[in-house]
C-alpha positions as CSV (number, residue, x, y, z in Angstrom):
1,M,5.4,-12.7,1.1
2,S,5.1,-15.0,3.2
3,D,4.2,-13.9,7.0
4,A,8.1,-15.1,8.3
5,N,9.5,-12.5,6.0
6,A,7.5,-9.3,7.1
7,G,9.1,-7.5,9.6
8,P,9.1,-4.6,12.4
9,L,6.9,-1.5,10.7
10,P,7.5,1.8,12.6
11,L,4.2,3.3,12.5
12,L,5.3,6.7,13.5
13,D,3.0,10.1,13.8
14,D,4.3,12.1,10.5
15,L,3.3,9.5,8.2
16,P,-0.1,8.0,7.6
17,L,-0.2,4.4,6.2
18,L,-3.1,2.6,4.7
19,G,-2.7,-1.0,3.0
20,I,-4.4,-2.1,0.3
21,A,-4.9,-5.6,0.2
22,A,-6.9,-7.9,-2.1
23,W,-6.2,-11.2,-3.5
24,S,-4.8,-11.3,-7.6
25,G,-7.8,-10.1,-9.8
26,T,-9.7,-7.9,-7.4
27,G,-9.0,-4.9,-8.9
28,K,-6.9,-2.9,-6.4
29,T,-4.3,-1.3,-9.1
30,T,-7.6,0.0,-11.0
31,L,-9.2,1.4,-8.0
32,L,-6.1,3.4,-7.2
33,E,-6.5,4.5,-10.4
34,R,-9.7,6.0,-9.9
35,L,-9.1,6.7,-6.3
36,L,-6.1,9.0,-6.5
37,P,-7.5,11.4,-8.4
38,A,-10.6,11.8,-6.5
39,L,-8.1,12.1,-3.5
40,R,-6.1,14.7,-4.7
41,Q,-9.0,16.7,-5.3
42,R,-9.8,16.3,-1.6
43,G,-6.2,18.7,-1.2
44,L,-4.3,15.6,-0.4
45,R,-0.5,14.1,-1.6
46,V,-0.6,10.7,-1.7
47,A,2.8,8.2,-1.8
48,V,2.0,5.0,-3.3
49,I,4.2,1.5,-2.4
50,K,3.7,-1.1,-4.8
51,H,4.7,-5.1,-4.3
52,A,5.8,-6.8,-7.3
53,H,5.6,-10.1,-7.5
54,H,8.4,-10.6,-10.1
55,A,11.6,-8.9,-11.4
56,F,10.7,-6.1,-13.1
57,D,13.2,-3.0,-15.0
58,V,12.3,0.1,-15.4
59,D,15.2,1.2,-17.3
60,Q,15.5,0.2,-20.9
61,P,18.5,-1.9,-22.6
62,G,20.9,0.3,-24.5
63,K,20.0,3.6,-22.0
64,D,22.7,5.3,-20.2
65,S,21.4,4.6,-16.9
66,H,20.7,0.9,-17.7
67,R,24.8,0.4,-18.8
68,L,25.6,2.6,-15.5
69,R,23.0,0.5,-13.5
70,Q,24.8,-2.8,-15.2
71,A,28.6,-1.9,-14.9
72,G,27.8,-1.8,-11.2
73,A,26.1,1.8,-10.0
74,E,24.6,1.0,-6.6
75,P,22.1,2.8,-6.9
76,M,21.4,4.7,-9.8
77,L,19.5,7.7,-9.5
78,V,18.4,9.2,-13.0
79,A,16.6,12.9,-12.8
80,S,15.1,15.2,-15.4
81,G,13.1,18.3,-14.5
82,A,10.2,16.0,-15.2
83,R,10.5,13.2,-12.7
84,I,13.6,10.9,-10.7
85,A,14.1,7.4,-10.7
86,L,16.1,5.3,-8.1
87,M,17.0,2.0,-8.9
88,M,19.1,-0.6,-7.1
89,E,20.0,-4.3,-7.4
90,T,19.1,-6.0,-4.4
91,P,20.0,-10.0,-5.4
92,D,20.7,-10.7,-1.6
93,R,17.0,-10.6,-0.5
94,E,14.0,-12.9,-0.6
95,E,11.6,-9.9,-0.5
96,A,11.3,-6.1,0.1
97,D,11.6,-4.3,2.9
98,L,8.6,-2.1,3.3
99,A,10.1,-0.5,6.1
100,E,12.6,0.6,4.2
101,L,10.7,1.6,1.1
102,V,8.6,3.4,3.8
103,A,11.6,5.8,5.0
104,M,12.7,6.2,1.2
105,V,9.4,8.1,0.9
106,R,9.1,9.6,4.5
107,P,12.1,13.0,2.9
108,Q,8.8,13.3,0.2
109,A,6.2,14.7,3.5
110,P,3.4,13.1,1.4
111,D,0.1,13.3,3.5
112,L,-0.7,9.0,3.2
113,V,1.1,6.4,2.1
114,L,-0.6,3.8,0.3
115,V,0.7,0.6,0.2
116,E,-0.5,-2.2,-2.4
117,G,0.0,-6.0,-1.4
118,F,2.6,-6.4,1.5
119,K,-0.6,-7.9,3.0
120,A,1.7,-9.9,5.4
121,W,3.0,-6.7,6.8
122,P,1.8,-5.0,10.4
123,L,0.0,-2.3,9.2
124,P,-3.6,-1.3,8.7
125,K,-5.5,-2.6,5.5
126,L,-8.6,-1.8,3.7
127,E,-9.6,-5.3,2.2
128,L,-10.8,-5.3,-1.1
129,Y,-13.2,-8.1,-1.3
130,R,-14.9,-9.8,-4.7
131,E,-17.1,-12.7,-4.3
132,D,-16.6,-14.0,-7.6
133,V,-12.2,-14.1,-7.5
134,G,-13.6,-17.2,-5.8
135,K,-11.1,-16.4,-2.5
136,P,-11.6,-16.0,1.4
137,L,-12.0,-13.1,3.2
138,R,-9.0,-11.9,5.0
139,A,-10.9,-9.4,7.6
140,A,-11.3,-12.6,10.2
141,E,-8.0,-13.8,10.3
142,D,-5.8,-10.4,9.7
143,G,-6.6,-8.4,13.1
144,W,-4.9,-5.2,11.2
145,I,-8.0,-4.8,8.3
146,K,-9.5,-1.7,9.5
147,A,-12.3,-2.1,6.7
148,V,-13.5,-4.3,3.9
149,A,-14.9,-2.7,0.5
150,S,-17.2,-5.3,-1.0
151,D,-19.5,-5.6,-4.0
152,G,-21.8,-7.8,-1.9
153,A,-22.2,-7.5,1.8
154,P,-19.8,-10.0,3.6
155,P,-20.2,-11.3,7.4
156,L,-17.6,-9.0,8.6
157,P,-15.9,-8.9,12.2
158,A,-16.6,-6.6,14.8
159,G,-14.8,-3.3,13.9
160,V,-14.7,-3.7,10.7
161,E,-16.7,-1.0,8.9
162,A,-18.2,-2.3,5.4
163,L,-17.7,0.1,2.5
164,D,-19.2,-0.4,-0.9
165,L,-16.7,-1.1,-3.4
166,N,-18.4,0.6,-6.5
167,D,-19.2,3.8,-4.3
168,L,-15.6,5.4,-5.0
169,E,-16.6,9.2,-3.8
170,R,-17.7,7.2,-0.5
171,L,-14.5,5.7,-0.9
172,A,-12.5,8.2,-1.7
173,D,-13.9,10.1,1.7
174,W,-12.8,7.1,3.2
175,V,-9.6,7.2,2.6
176,A,-9.2,10.9,2.6
177,A,-10.3,11.0,6.3
178,W,-7.5,8.4,7.2
179,P,-5.0,10.8,8.2
180,G,-6.9,12.3,11.0
181,R,-7.8,8.7,12.2
182,W,-4.0,7.5,11.4
183,S,-2.9,8.2,15.6
184,D,-5.8,5.9,17.0
185,Q,-5.5,3.5,14.0
186,R,-1.8,2.2,14.4
187,R,-2.8,-0.8,16.5
188,P,-4.5,-4.3,15.3
189,R,-8.4,-4.4,15.9
190,H,-7.7,-6.9,19.3
191,E,-5.5,-4.3,20.7
192,E,-7.6,-1.2,20.0
193,P,-8.3,0.8,23.0
194,R,-12.8,0.0,24.1
195,A,-15.0,2.3,23.6
């Protein structure tokens, strides 16, 4: 997603957001798989919004929901006692609108929304960094990055917290504390009040 596609994003008091930003191959999804149970153990109800870089389908051809969506249902909502799925076609869009996705999650009242991808959007972020991926650290150019979790010790800009990518307990503690820091962290580093 280019910066030109990132729109305004309301950062409201009642819904803490934290982006998980990293280059492909860094292990965002793997970390989230491990982090989510640890956050649940800490009493947090966490929603995740994930950006996909390609067309995807959660529906199966031949199933009633797929047939109805293909016939023109906009949106198609499928529900059972175990889960709900909302599917919508968005052929006229270049990219997903994160503000719209956050609005869809808001009625569920999670304690925290983790946003995987959408790295160009203006929201506070935790950057995951592995030097062996061979990509540059983004914290210097992105004032929204509040902390970097790394498997090394890269030089970080002032105001960016260093975390150990391999210390799941410490990462879970940092993320679990995020809702309590949300009110003070809803702006880029250069706009934060000086202590």
